[in-house]
Kinemage of the C-alpha trace (Angstrom):
@kinemage 1
@onewidth
@group {chain A} dominant
@subgroup {mainchain}
@vectorlist {calphas} color= white
{ca met a 1} P -97.243 67.609 -31.108
{ca thr a 2} L -95.937 70.993 -30.241
{ca gly a 3} L -92.700 72.578 -31.340
{ca leu a 4} L -91.179 72.003 -27.930
{ca glu a 5} L -92.063 68.328 -27.965
{ca lys a 6} L -90.526 67.994 -31.421
{ca ile a 7} L -87.305 69.625 -30.217
{ca ile a 8} L -87.217 67.363 -27.161
{ca asn a 9} L -87.895 64.289 -29.325
{ca gln a 10} L -85.184 65.326 -31.743
{ca ile a 11} L -82.703 65.914 -28.888
{ca glu a 12} L -83.623 62.546 -27.405
{ca glu a 13} L -83.217 60.849 -30.796
{ca glu a 14} L -79.839 62.506 -31.372
{ca ala a 15} L -78.769 61.559 -27.828
{ca arg a 16} L -79.882 57.982 -28.433
{ca ile a 17} L -78.025 57.815 -31.750
{ca ser a 18} L -74.972 59.443 -30.219
{ca ser a 19} L -75.024 57.070 -27.214
{ca asp a 20} L -75.490 54.080 -29.551
{ca glu a 21} L -72.442 55.212 -31.523
{ca ile a 22} L -70.430 55.736 -28.296
{ca val a 23} L -71.461 52.284 -26.994
{ca lys a 24} L -70.664 50.684 -30.377
{ca ala a 25} L -67.234 52.401 -30.500
{ca ala a 26} L -66.555 51.359 -26.889
{ca gln a 27} L -67.559 47.779 -27.672
{ca glu a 28} L -65.280 47.743 -30.747
{ca arg a 29} L -62.395 49.151 -28.687
{ca ala a 30} L -63.090 46.595 -25.916
{ca ala a 31} L -63.215 43.771 -28.475
{ca gly a 32} L -59.897 45.000 -29.970
{ca thr a 33} L -58.350 45.242 -26.503
{ca leu a 34} L -59.619 41.756 -25.622
{ca ala a 35} L -58.257 40.334 -28.887
{ca gln a 36} L -54.898 42.006 -28.310
{ca ala a 37} L -54.855 40.781 -24.690
{ca gly a 38} L -55.668 37.267 -25.906
{ca glu a 39} L -52.812 37.372 -28.410
{ca thr a 40} L -50.445 38.713 -25.711
{ca cys a 41} L -51.520 35.955 -23.315
{ca glu a 42} L -50.977 33.311 -25.999
{ca ala a 43} L -47.530 34.747 -26.798
{ca leu a 44} L -46.634 34.816 -23.089
{ca ala a 45} L -47.894 31.236 -22.690
{ca arg a 46} L -45.753 30.099 -25.684
{ca glu a 47} L -42.711 31.897 -24.235
{ca ala a 48} L -43.313 30.379 -20.785
{ca glu a 49} L -43.704 26.903 -22.308
{ca ala a 50} L -40.512 27.331 -24.375
{ca glu a 51} L -38.649 28.538 -21.284
{ca ala a 52} L -40.002 25.619 -19.235
{ca val a 53} L -38.810 23.181 -21.941
{ca ser a 54} L -35.407 24.896 -21.989
{ca val a 55} L -35.136 24.804 -18.180
{ca arg a 56} L -36.219 21.139 -18.115
{ca glu a 57} L -33.627 20.231 -20.778
{ca asp a 58} L -30.964 22.177 -18.897
{ca ile a 59} L -31.830 20.391 -15.647
{ca leu a 60} L -31.751 16.994 -17.396
{ca lys a 61} L -28.416 17.831 -19.034
{ca lys a 62} L -26.897 18.918 -15.694
{ca ser a 63} L -28.317 15.832 -13.961
{ca arg a 64} L -26.803 13.528 -16.596
{ca ser a 65} L -23.486 15.336 -16.331
{ca ala a 66} L -23.515 15.112 -12.527
{ca ala a 67} L -24.424 11.410 -12.690
{ca leu a 68} L -21.572 10.723 -15.137
{ca met a 69} L -19.163 12.691 -12.935
{ca glu a 70} L -20.273 10.753 -9.846
{ca arg a 71} L -19.900 7.459 -11.737
{ca arg a 72} L -16.365 8.388 -12.825
{ca lys a 73} L -15.537 9.452 -9.264
{ca gln a 74} L -16.800 6.152 -7.829
{ca leu a 75} L -14.982 4.156 -10.506
{ca leu a 76} L -11.741 6.017 -9.769
{ca ala a 77} L -12.190 5.424 -6.018
{ca ala a 78} L -12.769 1.712 -6.649
{ca lys a 79} L -9.672 1.530 -8.868
{ca gln a 80} L -7.607 3.378 -6.247
{ca gln a 81} L -8.842 0.964 -3.589
{ca val a 82} L -7.895 -2.076 -5.695
{ca ile a 83} L -4.492 -0.565 -6.488
{ca gly a 84} L -3.927 0.250 -2.804
{ca gln a 85} L -4.816 -3.317 -1.825
{ca ile a 86} L -2.407 -4.761 -4.401
{ca ile a 87} L 0.410 -2.460 -3.269
{ca gly a 88} L -0.379 -3.368 0.359
{ca lys a 89} L -0.200 -7.073 -0.505
{ca ala a 90} L 3.099 -6.533 -2.311
{ca leu a 91} L 4.511 -4.787 0.764
{ca lys a 92} L 3.232 -7.572 3.015
{ca ser a 93} L 4.741 -10.192 0.700
{ca leu a 94} L 8.180 -8.592 1.196
{ca leu a 95} L 7.779 -8.762 4.961
{ca thr a 96} L 6.870 -12.453 4.793
{ca leu a 97} L 9.624 -13.594 2.416
{ca pro a 98} L 11.596 -16.628 3.521
{ca glu a 99} L 14.612 -15.502 5.589
{ca glu a 100} L 17.193 -16.241 2.904
{ca glu a 101} L 15.300 -14.253 0.242
{ca tyr a 102} L 14.490 -11.473 2.697
{ca phe a 103} L 18.107 -10.833 3.675
{ca ala a 104} L 19.295 -11.209 0.068
{ca leu a 105} L 16.865 -8.385 -0.787
{ca ile a 106} L 18.132 -6.318 2.169
{ca ala a 107} L 21.747 -6.799 0.979
{ca arg a 108} L 20.778 -5.747 -2.568
{ca leu a 109} L 18.981 -2.647 -1.288
{ca ala a 110} L 21.902 -1.772 1.017
{ca gly a 111} L 24.164 -1.876 -2.049
{ca ile a 112} L 21.804 0.486 -3.893
{ca tyr a 113} L 21.351 3.013 -1.078
{ca ala a 114} L 24.853 2.921 0.455
{ca arg a 115} L 27.060 5.895 -0.289
{ca glu a 116} L 30.562 7.121 0.255
{ca gly a 117} L 31.730 7.531 3.829
{ca asp a 118} L 31.348 5.608 7.030
{ca gly a 119} L 27.828 4.619 7.903
{ca glu a 120} L 25.674 2.326 10.001
{ca ile a 121} L 22.764 0.146 9.050
{ca arg a 122} L 20.013 -0.214 11.653
{ca phe a 123} L 17.273 -2.876 11.666
{ca asn a 124} L 14.111 -3.480 13.639
{ca lys a 125} L 14.453 -5.716 16.706
{ca lys a 126} L 13.117 -8.860 14.978
{ca asp a 127} L 15.469 -8.557 11.979
{ca arg a 128} L 18.461 -7.613 14.175
{ca glu a 129} L 18.016 -10.811 16.166
{ca arg a 130} L 17.759 -13.058 13.093
{ca leu a 131} L 20.586 -11.661 10.931
{ca pro a 132} L 22.190 -14.537 9.036
{ca glu a 133} L 25.772 -15.507 9.683
{ca gly a 134} L 28.185 -13.458 7.570
{ca phe a 135} L 25.579 -10.777 6.833
{ca ala a 136} L 27.791 -8.013 8.262
{ca arg a 137} L 30.452 -8.928 5.674
{ca thr a 138} L 27.859 -9.034 2.848
{ca val a 139} L 26.592 -5.539 3.733
{ca ser a 140} L 30.126 -4.243 4.136
{ca glu a 141} L 31.089 -5.531 0.655
{ca ala a 142} L 27.952 -3.921 -0.834
{ca ala a 143} L 28.899 -0.580 0.735
{ca ala a 144} L 32.536 -0.893 -0.372
{ca ala a 145} L 31.369 -1.209 -3.979
{ca arg a 146} L 29.878 2.297 -3.542
{ca gly a 147} L 33.016 3.695 -1.899
{ca gly a 148} L 31.825 3.530 1.696
{ca thr a 149} L 31.538 1.351 4.747
{ca leu a 150} L 28.506 0.062 6.625
{ca ala a 151} L 28.566 -1.366 10.116
{ca ile a 152} L 25.555 -3.074 11.651
{ca ser a 153} L 24.231 -0.938 14.495
{ca asp a 154} L 23.561 -2.414 17.916
{ca glu a 155} L 20.555 -0.125 18.208
{ca thr a 156} L 17.204 -1.003 16.643
{ca cys a 157} L 14.496 1.156 15.062
{ca gln a 158} L 10.704 1.111 14.852
{ca ile a 159} L 10.072 -0.083 11.288
{ca asp a 160} L 8.245 -3.135 9.920
{ca gly a 161} L 10.991 -4.264 7.576
{ca gly a 162} L 13.955 -2.964 5.619
{ca phe a 163} L 16.546 -0.772 7.331
{ca val a 164} L 17.689 2.743 8.180
{ca leu a 165} L 21.075 4.030 7.006
{ca ile a 166} L 22.912 6.551 9.174
{ca tyr a 167} L 25.733 8.718 7.809
{ca gly a 168} L 27.127 11.391 10.104
{ca gly a 169} L 23.966 11.590 12.171
{ca ile a 170} L 21.726 11.858 9.085
{ca glu a 171} L 19.233 9.025 8.749
{ca glu a 172} L 17.932 7.686 5.463
{ca asn a 173} L 14.785 5.623 5.922
{ca cys a 174} L 15.009 2.571 3.673
{ca ser a 175} L 12.171 0.695 5.340
{ca phe a 176} L 9.976 -1.121 2.856
{ca glu a 177} L 7.107 1.181 3.790
{ca ala a 178} L 9.209 4.306 3.098
{ca leu a 179} L 10.505 2.874 -0.188
{ca phe a 180} L 6.966 2.023 -1.293
{ca ala a 181} L 5.737 5.490 -0.252
{ca ala a 182} L 8.526 7.163 -2.250
{ca gln a 183} L 7.581 5.133 -5.331
{ca arg a 184} L 3.813 5.090 -4.699
{ca glu a 185} L 2.835 7.159 -7.734
{ca lys a 186} L 5.002 5.083 -10.061
{ca leu a 187} L 3.707 1.846 -8.525
{ca gln a 188} L 0.101 3.041 -8.856
{ca asp a 189} L 0.654 3.854 -12.519
{ca gln a 190} L 2.211 0.439 -13.170
{ca val a 191} L -0.558 -1.448 -11.357
{ca his a 192} L -3.211 0.677 -13.104
{ca ala a 193} L -1.672 -0.035 -16.514
{ca phe a 194} L -1.500 -3.747 -15.720
{ca leu a 195} L -5.067 -4.024 -14.412
{ca phe a 196} L -7.051 -1.481 -16.403
{ca ala a 197} L -5.225 -0.907 -19.702
């Protein structure tokens, strides 16, 4: 083997050793990078799973809350419907009272709502035609107790029951429907307390 061949062999051997070291270093770096990437992927997977659990729990919590809210809303609507029906029946029961009781109630209400000064009391057509004998005097006495007068009007009004008072051109609607509407909140509270307390 000549000197040149020895030099070439030595260069080749050093190149082979050097390339083996480079490949080994590259493989170690690649293995380290792969290990680090694996750890990062596992960490990301754990975070994603934790976030998915959190999102799922949040969705379940909101769904339960919405379901409870809807249940309360439906329960309240059902209670309001029952209360409305009871108040409606109470109003209807006033309109269907026997005549004597009906006009006794009208006289009592006229005494409550009458005021000082000269006024008129106006009824619907049906009630105007069936006023009991002496009712004008009864209403007049009720008004006098409040310092006023009430005359029964010849005109009628469009109400189901009750009456309308007129003082100096100003009308006060004392129909049963108007009286119930004015006291609706109070009546609802009383019926609610009676039924659901």
